[in-house]
Residue frames as qw, qx, qy, qz and C-alpha x, y, z in Angstrom:
[[0.153, 0.597, -0.610, 0.499, -8.93, 27.31, 181.67],
 [0.632, -0.358, 0.449, -0.520, -10.94, 25.77, 184.50],
 [0.977, 0.133, -0.015, -0.168, -11.22, 22.46, 182.64],
 [0.625, 0.533, -0.480, 0.309, -7.47, 22.42, 182.11],
 [0.151, -0.544, 0.596, -0.572, -6.86, 23.02, 185.81],
 [0.805, -0.180, 0.339, -0.452, -9.16, 20.14, 186.63],
 [0.588, -0.251, 0.755, 0.147, -7.05, 17.69, 184.62],
 [0.545, 0.377, 0.672, 0.330, -8.38, 17.93, 181.10],
 [0.062, -0.164, 0.256, 0.951, -8.12, 20.55, 178.41],
 [0.507, 0.522, 0.409, -0.550, -11.38, 21.95, 177.10],
 [0.204, 0.052, 0.739, 0.640, -12.45, 21.02, 173.59],
 [0.434, 0.186, -0.044, -0.880, -15.17, 22.86, 171.76],
 [0.647, 0.171, 0.693, -0.268, -18.10, 20.44, 171.40],
 [0.669, 0.669, -0.042, -0.321, -18.36, 21.27, 167.66],
 [0.230, 0.643, -0.726, -0.075, -14.78, 20.09, 167.21],
 [0.392, -0.176, 0.873, -0.230, -15.56, 16.92, 169.19],
 [0.740, 0.422, 0.371, -0.370, -18.60, 16.19, 167.00],
 [0.573, 0.712, -0.344, -0.215, -16.46, 16.52, 163.86],
 [0.037, 0.550, -0.831, 0.075, -13.66, 14.36, 165.28],
 [0.575, 0.006, 0.761, -0.301, -16.04, 11.60, 166.38],
 [0.749, 0.556, 0.155, -0.326, -17.68, 11.56, 162.94],
 [0.478, 0.719, -0.499, -0.076, -14.22, 11.31, 161.35],
 [0.965, -0.134, -0.209, 0.085, -13.21, 8.49, 163.71],
 [0.435, 0.601, -0.382, 0.551, -10.31, 10.55, 165.08],
 [0.131, -0.413, 0.550, -0.714, -11.19, 10.51, 168.77],
 [0.318, -0.310, -0.884, 0.144, -12.71, 8.33, 171.50],
 [0.346, -0.454, -0.002, -0.821, -15.82, 9.76, 173.12],
 [0.371, -0.173, -0.859, 0.307, -16.61, 8.61, 176.65],
 [0.473, -0.606, -0.187, -0.611, -19.81, 9.30, 178.60],
 [0.264, 0.205, -0.767, 0.548, -18.88, 9.20, 182.30],
 [0.555, -0.263, 0.159, -0.773, -22.48, 9.33, 183.59],
 [0.413, -0.069, 0.863, -0.283, -24.16, 6.43, 185.38],
 [0.029, 0.162, 0.895, 0.414, -26.16, 3.93, 183.34],
 [0.061, 0.649, 0.700, -0.290, -29.43, 5.21, 184.86],
 [0.065, 0.696, -0.026, -0.715, -28.77, 8.72, 183.55],
 [0.005, 0.251, -0.728, -0.638, -27.89, 7.38, 180.11],
 [0.073, 0.370, 0.921, 0.100, -31.07, 5.31, 180.08],
 [0.084, 0.738, 0.495, -0.451, -33.17, 8.43, 180.87],
 [0.136, 0.825, -0.076, -0.544, -31.55, 10.86, 178.43],
 [0.833, 0.536, 0.031, 0.136, -29.72, 8.81, 175.82],
 [0.608, -0.514, 0.279, 0.536, -26.07, 9.23, 174.92],
 [0.215, 0.740, -0.367, -0.522, -23.97, 10.91, 172.28],
 [0.925, 0.373, 0.007, -0.077, -23.81, 8.86, 169.11],
 [0.667, 0.535, -0.418, 0.307, -20.49, 7.05, 169.06],
 [0.238, -0.673, 0.506, -0.485, -19.89, 7.36, 172.80],
 [0.611, -0.044, -0.769, 0.182, -18.71, 4.54, 175.04],
 [0.541, -0.713, -0.020, -0.445, -20.40, 4.61, 178.45],
 [0.648, 0.026, -0.584, 0.488, -17.87, 4.25, 181.27],
 [0.427, -0.857, -0.226, -0.180, -19.30, 5.62, 184.53],
 [0.059, 0.804, -0.431, 0.405, -16.82, 7.68, 186.54],
 [0.706, -0.511, 0.405, -0.277, -16.98, 5.15, 189.39],
 [0.931, -0.001, 0.344, 0.120, -15.56, 2.34, 187.21],
 [0.468, 0.855, -0.224, 0.013, -13.14, 4.37, 185.05],
 [0.241, -0.707, 0.665, -0.010, -10.03, 3.23, 187.00],
 [0.662, -0.062, 0.747, 0.003, -10.88, -0.34, 185.97],
 [0.686, 0.564, 0.459, 0.016, -12.44, -0.03, 182.50],
 [0.377, 0.919, -0.111, 0.031, -9.96, 2.59, 181.26],
 [0.409, -0.681, 0.590, 0.143, -6.76, 0.93, 182.46],
 [0.694, 0.505, -0.436, -0.269, -5.21, -0.66, 179.35],
 [0.236, 0.400, -0.861, 0.207, -3.13, -2.95, 181.59],
 [0.450, -0.106, 0.657, -0.595, -6.10, -4.16, 183.64],
 [0.159, 0.135, 0.967, 0.145, -8.27, -7.23, 183.09],
 [0.229, 0.671, 0.646, -0.284, -11.48, -5.14, 182.92],
 [0.076, -0.372, 0.290, 0.879, -10.24, -2.76, 180.20],
 [0.581, 0.610, 0.385, -0.377, -13.04, -1.71, 177.85],
 [0.562, -0.002, 0.606, 0.562, -11.90, -2.86, 174.40],
 [0.318, 0.812, 0.453, 0.187, -14.11, -0.21, 172.75],
 [0.158, -0.949, 0.126, 0.243, -11.52, 2.40, 173.78],
 [0.795, 0.478, -0.037, 0.372, -8.78, 2.84, 171.18],
 [0.587, -0.674, -0.001, 0.449, -5.63, 3.78, 173.11],
 [0.537, 0.085, 0.326, 0.774, -4.02, 5.18, 169.95],
 [0.036, 0.661, 0.390, 0.640, -6.56, 8.03, 169.79],
 [0.042, -0.218, 0.367, -0.903, -7.20, 11.08, 171.96],
 [0.201, -0.476, -0.847, 0.121, -10.16, 10.93, 174.36],
 [0.208, -0.335, -0.013, -0.919, -13.01, 13.41, 174.82],
 [0.179, -0.306, -0.868, 0.348, -15.24, 13.10, 177.88],
 [0.307, -0.373, -0.117, -0.868, -18.65, 14.45, 178.80],
 [0.079, -0.264, -0.868, 0.413, -21.18, 14.07, 181.60],
 [0.031, 0.782, 0.621, -0.025, -24.26, 16.09, 182.52],
 [0.042, -0.988, -0.098, 0.110, -22.53, 19.43, 183.14],
 [0.517, 0.718, -0.343, 0.316, -18.78, 18.98, 182.75],
 [0.407, -0.719, 0.467, -0.313, -17.75, 18.44, 186.40],
 [0.881, -0.190, 0.432, -0.032, -17.54, 14.64, 186.38],
 [0.818, 0.530, 0.023, 0.223, -15.89, 14.64, 182.97],
 [0.105, 0.845, -0.416, 0.319, -13.17, 16.88, 184.46],
 [0.642, -0.493, 0.553, -0.196, -12.69, 14.31, 187.22],
 [0.936, 0.218, 0.274, 0.032, -12.62, 11.56, 184.60],
 [0.534, 0.781, -0.239, 0.220, -9.90, 13.44, 182.72],
 [0.260, -0.732, 0.577, -0.254, -7.76, 13.33, 185.86],
 [0.857, -0.142, 0.484, -0.108, -8.30, 9.56, 186.10],
 [0.846, 0.511, 0.094, 0.119, -7.28, 9.05, 182.47],
 [0.228, 0.852, -0.406, 0.239, -4.17, 11.21, 182.90],
 [0.513, -0.562, 0.615, -0.205, -3.11, 9.07, 185.88],
 [0.889, 0.098, 0.447, -0.031, -3.64, 5.96, 183.74],
 [0.508, -0.266, 0.535, 0.620, -1.25, 7.30, 181.11],
 [0.437, 0.707, 0.503, 0.238, -3.55, 8.82, 178.48],
 [0.408, -0.091, 0.082, 0.905, -1.79, 11.81, 176.90],
 [0.140, -0.144, -0.277, -0.940, -4.55, 13.68, 175.06],
 [0.124, -0.505, -0.832, 0.195, -7.66, 14.02, 177.18],
 [0.076, -0.228, -0.150, -0.959, -10.37, 16.64, 176.63],
 [0.105, 0.452, 0.735, -0.495, -13.47, 17.73, 178.49],
 [0.008, 0.316, 0.525, 0.790, -16.31, 18.82, 176.20],
 [0.340, -0.165, 0.236, -0.895, -18.73, 19.58, 179.05],
 [0.522, 0.124, 0.696, -0.476, -22.17, 18.05, 179.18],
 [0.388, 0.325, 0.827, 0.243, -24.45, 16.06, 176.90],
 [0.232, 0.865, 0.367, -0.251, -26.40, 19.28, 176.25],
 [0.072, -0.754, 0.383, 0.528, -23.24, 20.92, 174.88],
 [0.326, -0.078, 0.854, 0.398, -22.75, 17.96, 172.52],
 [0.315, 0.604, 0.731, 0.034, -26.36, 18.21, 171.31],
 [0.105, 0.904, 0.120, -0.396, -26.24, 22.02, 170.89],
 [0.140, -0.610, 0.570, 0.533, -23.11, 21.57, 168.75],
 [0.650, 0.392, -0.381, -0.529, -25.05, 19.36, 166.34],
 [0.044, 0.265, -0.961, 0.073, -24.14, 16.01, 167.86],
 [0.670, -0.183, -0.515, -0.502, -26.68, 13.24, 167.56],
 [0.403, -0.306, 0.688, -0.520, -28.15, 11.53, 170.63],
 [0.559, -0.002, -0.772, -0.303, -29.04, 7.86, 170.56],
 [0.620, -0.361, 0.365, -0.593, -31.32, 5.99, 172.96]]
């Protein structure tokens, strides 16, 4: 409920792992590059730090990240789930319909998701 109030519905990390493996969903890591470098990232995730999301996630903008498939839902994660909730709000404002917060990288890993470095 809290994740929904913050702008993104919650998605169980196990469901996100399955959907990423099936190619059914975009997975975005909203942490800074330094954090990703220290801990790795979820396999299949696109790194778009929260601070640049308004630019890299705007399909109409010149800096749009072409690794994001606008025809698919989006699941976000960060370290704990707070920044990914903020990122969900950004994506909603940019016109993304289906946006989910799966929490933190630890939740992804606990659900069986692979981490790459």
